[in-house]
N, C-alpha and C positions, 0 to 999 in steps of 0.2 A: 209113187210111194216108199216103196221101200229106199228106193235113191234119198230119197229126202229124208228120212230116217238112218239109215247109214252117215248122210252129212252130221246130222247131228251127234250120234255115236262115235265119229272122228274128231266132234269140237273144234275142225276147222274153217277158218273165219272167212277165208279167200279160197272164192271158187270161179273155176273156170269153167264155164257150158259151151262147149262144142258142138257147131250142127245144133242150136238152141231150136232153133223154126220160132214156132208160136206158143210153147211152153210160158208156162206164168210161174215157174216155180222164181227165177230171179227177179219178178213183182215181189210175191210173199217172201222169201227170205230177205230182202232190200229193205223191206219195214224195220229191220233188225241194222240202226247205222253202227253197228260194230263189224256186220258184214260186209266186206269188198264183193260185188259179185258181177263177171265179166262175161258176157256171151256175144259168139262168135256165131257169125251164118253169111249164107252167100250176101252180097249188096242185096240184090231185088228181094229177099225174103226180109233180109233188117229192115230196108226200107219201110215196108210193109209194116212191119211190126214196130219201128217208128212211130210212125200215122198211129195206127192203134194204140201205143201208150201215149200220147199226145192229146188222144181224141178222150181218153181215159181220165190224164190231167185235166182237159179242161173242165170236162162232167164230175170232177171230184171225187171221182170212183178210185183213183191213185194219188198220193204224194209225189211231190219233188221227191228226187231220190239220187243224189248224187255220188250216191255209193254204189248204181245201175250204169253198169255202161252196156253200150249196144253195139257193138264194134262188128263192121263188114270185115271179111273175111273167109279164106280155103282153109278147112282142116289141113288140105293136101300142101300145102305151103307152109314151111319153117318160118317166113319171114313173118306172115303173118301172125302164127300164133306166139311166137316170142315178142313182137307189137302189140299184142293184146295184153298180156304179163306185164306194160309197164305201169299198169296201175297197183300192182301187189309191192310188198314190205319183203324183205328177206326173212321170210320163214315159210312155214308150209303152207303148201297149196291142194284143192282137189279138182281135180278135170275130171268133168260128168259129163257122159254122153249117152241118149236113148233113144235111138232109130236110124244114127247116122251109118252106122258100120254094115248094116242092111243092105244098104245100097250099094256098098263099094266088095269091089274085086280084091283077091287075096294078096295082088301087088299094092294096092291102096292103100287097103287094111295096115299095110306092113309100113306106109310110108307111113299114117297118122301114128302109130302104134311109136314108128321112131320118133316123130316130133313130138307125143307127148312123153317120151324117157327123154330128150332133151327138157322140157321145162320143168320137171320132175328129178333130175338131176342139179338143177341150178337150186329150185326152192326146196326139195325134197319134199314127201305128202304123196298121195294115193290119188290112183285114176278107178271111180268108182263107171262101170257099164253093167248094163245090163245086156247091150247087142251081143251075144251071142246063139245067133240062130244055128240050129243043127239039123244035120237030112234025117237023127233019129226021133227029135224030139218030136212028139204026136199029142196034139190039144184037140183040133180038128179032125172031123172025117177025111178022105181023103176028096172026096167030091166038097168040100168046105174049104179044105187048103186049095185045091184047084180052079175053084170061083175067085178066092180071096189073090190068089197070086197072079191071073188074071187081070183082074180089078187094080191089083196096086201096077203091074207093068201098063196098063193102059195110062195110069195117072201118071206116072214116073218116069217110062219110058225103061224101066230098068228090067229083067228078070230075076229077081229077089234071090230064086230059088236056086240060081246059079252061084248066090255065094254063100252059102250055108257052111260049114262046117261039118264036116264027116259024123263029126260026136265031141262031144262034151270033153273027153283026153284029147282029141284033135289042137281043139279051143285052148284047150292049157298048154299044149305042146308050143301051138304058134304063137303065144303071149311068152312064151319059158325063153325059148329061141332068141327073142329079142328084146330079151334082158329085163323081163320081171318076174317077179314071185306072184303068185298068183291065190288068192285067198275065195273061195268058193262061197257063198251067201245063196239061202233059196228064199224063193217068197212065199214059201210058207210064213216066215217069221212076221210077215205082217197080216195074215189069215184074219188074225184078232181085232184089226182095225178096220175091214172091211164092213161098210154097212148097205152094198146093193144085195149080195147072196138074198140077206133078209128080207127086204124091202120086194125082191124079184121072186123068191120064193126060191133060191136055189139049194140044192142038198149039199152038206156036207163034202159028202163024197163025189159030185161034181167040182166044188173049190178046189179040193186035194187033185184031182184028174188035171186041172187046168195051170192051178199056181205048183204042184208038187211038180211039171216038165220046166218051168222056168226058174233060171238061176239069175245071180249077177257076179261078176267077177271084181271082185277089190285088190285090185293091183300096186304094186310098189316097185322101184327099180333094186335092184340085186346087182352084186358083182360080174355075175355069170357074163364071158362074152357071146355077143351075137354069133351063132351058127351059121356056114355057109351051108 
């Protein structure tokens, strides 16, 4: 929700979502014909998503959207991301991702960051991501975290607990060293739009505990050279 709000706030109509998975954001935003929306994910994921979208179109649940592009590619491959940008005009873009960086180790995160940096150097714009997992961010109990980590490792084959930043400042430094300026935005910005807490009787205290621990980084390129 906060990513969609930030996209509206920055008023950028060329969007590249990397590691998009089965997110419905592209389908929703491409309803506006002025928006050019490109999704990129691994071939097996994108083939399945195309089947889902085609089925929805056959059922008249979503319209034909020539401004929505479902591209097969790997965020770690510079050529794939640069190829996906062929739909964009020479004006600012927004690169977004949710969940992708959680699966990547430090070296892989750096590779994705360098690829995004190349795109933003070419078009200008912003990189919006809530993928800032840290070791100090505590939302669930220790037992709940262990159970969730075990489930995710079984599904993905990746121990995501090893891919966390030490803390938020370490995450900021990581991206800063790769040539980005970082603006921190909090999930509490969208707390007033949530309907689930009221529906399920969740207290404001619990909402603040959960959302207060979550952040989004909005990043732009800066002239600072990458540190070695």
